[in-house]
N, C-alpha and C positions, 0 to 999 in steps of 0.2 A: 454367601455374599457375592453379588455380581461384581465382575471386574470389567473396567473400561481400559482399553489400551490405545494410546495415541503415539504414533511414530512421527518424529521430527527430522528435518534435514540437518539441523545443526544443534550442537550441545547447548549453545547459549539460548536458543529458542525454547528448548525443553526446560532449561533452568528458569527462564522468564515465566513460563507457564506455571511451574511449581511455586514460584514466588507469588504469582497472582492467586493461585489456588490456596496457598497458605493464608492469604489475607481474607479469605472467605469465612474462616472460623467454622468449618464443617467438621462433622465427625468422621467423614471419609478420609482415608489415608492415601497419599500419593507417593510413589517411589520412582526413582530414575533408574532405568536399566540401560547401561552403556553397551555399545556395540558399533557395528558399521553405521547404523542409523540409530540415534538415541530414541528410547521409548519411555513413556511415562505410563505406569500402571496405577489405576485408581481402584481401591476397594471401597464399596459403599453398600449399605443395606437399606438405604432410604430412597424411595422413588423421587421425592422432591429434590434431594441432593443430586441424584443422578441427572435429573433434568437441568439443574443449575450447572453441573459439570459439562453436560452436552452443550449448553448455551455458551459457556466460557470457551469451549473448544471451537465452536462456530465463530465466535467473536475474534478469537486469536487467529484463526485461519484467514478471516476477512482482513484483519489488521496486517498480517504478514503479507498477504497478496497485495494490498494497497501499498505497503512499504516497498516491496519488490518492484511494483509497477512504477512507483514514483522514482526509484533509483534508475530504472530503465529510461524513463522520460528524461531525467536530468542528463544521463549519458548520451541519449540521442540528440538532445538539444545542443549539448556541448560539442559533439562531433559534427553536427550539421553546421554549426557556426565556424568551428576550427577548420574544417575541410571545404567549407563553402559549397556543400552538396546537400541535396534534398535527402530526406530519410523517410522510410515508411514506419509508422507506429501501429502496433497491434493494440486495439482498444478493448476495454472490458466487454463490450457488446460483440466482440469477435469480428469487428470490421477493421479495415486498415485506413489510416489517414495519412496523407502526404504532408510532411513538414518541410517547408522550404527554409533556406537561410534567412530570408527576410522575416518570415513568420517567427522563427526561432529568436531573432534579434529583438523583435517587438515583444515577444512573450517574456524574455529575460528582463527587458527594460521595465515592463510593468510589474512583473513578479517581484523584482528586487525593491520596488517602491512600497510594497505591501507589508503589513505586519506579519509576523511569523505565522499566526493563526490563519490569516487570509492567504498566505503563500501555500500553506498545506491544503487549504480548501480549493484554490485554483488548480493546483497540481492534481488533486483527486478528480475535480470536475473535468479537466481537459482530457483525461484518459478514460472517462466514463462511457462515452458513446460518440459516434460520428457527429451527431447533432450538437452535442455539448462541445466537442472539439472545434467545430466551425464557429459556434457562438463565442467561445473564449478567444479564438484567434481574431475574430472580427472586433471584439471588444479591445483586445490588445492593439490591433492595427489602428483603430480610431483614437485610442488614448495616446498611442505613440505619435500619430500625426499631429494631434492637438498639442503635444508636448515638444514637438519639433525633433523627435528621435529618428523618424524615418521620413 
């Protein structure tokens, strides 16, 4: 039986993966191995199941990366506004964007008016690339001006 091994940074992420895995109703078995870095070991004898597991792993990594990036964005925006100082943001395309206090203020104002689903979408988009960052910031600037925010 082939074994797949996935190492996680946090116990809760590993446990979340196991819950998602359990919901797939596969014949493969997953077990958590605790240690300095938690690890999930998956036993499977089916190639299709192995592909599904690999896909689940890729999706989880992407989701985790986006969540961490979103947290970093929120922290950067908050500190930019609180300290009234510009911040550099590392974007997903490995470029750096400059976030000014004015940009942060208009971003927050527009972000907070959106539905939860659209808030998630705009946070994902703004950190995607330098082009997307500029487009989102221009959108927020224009909406903020028309709403009398800035």
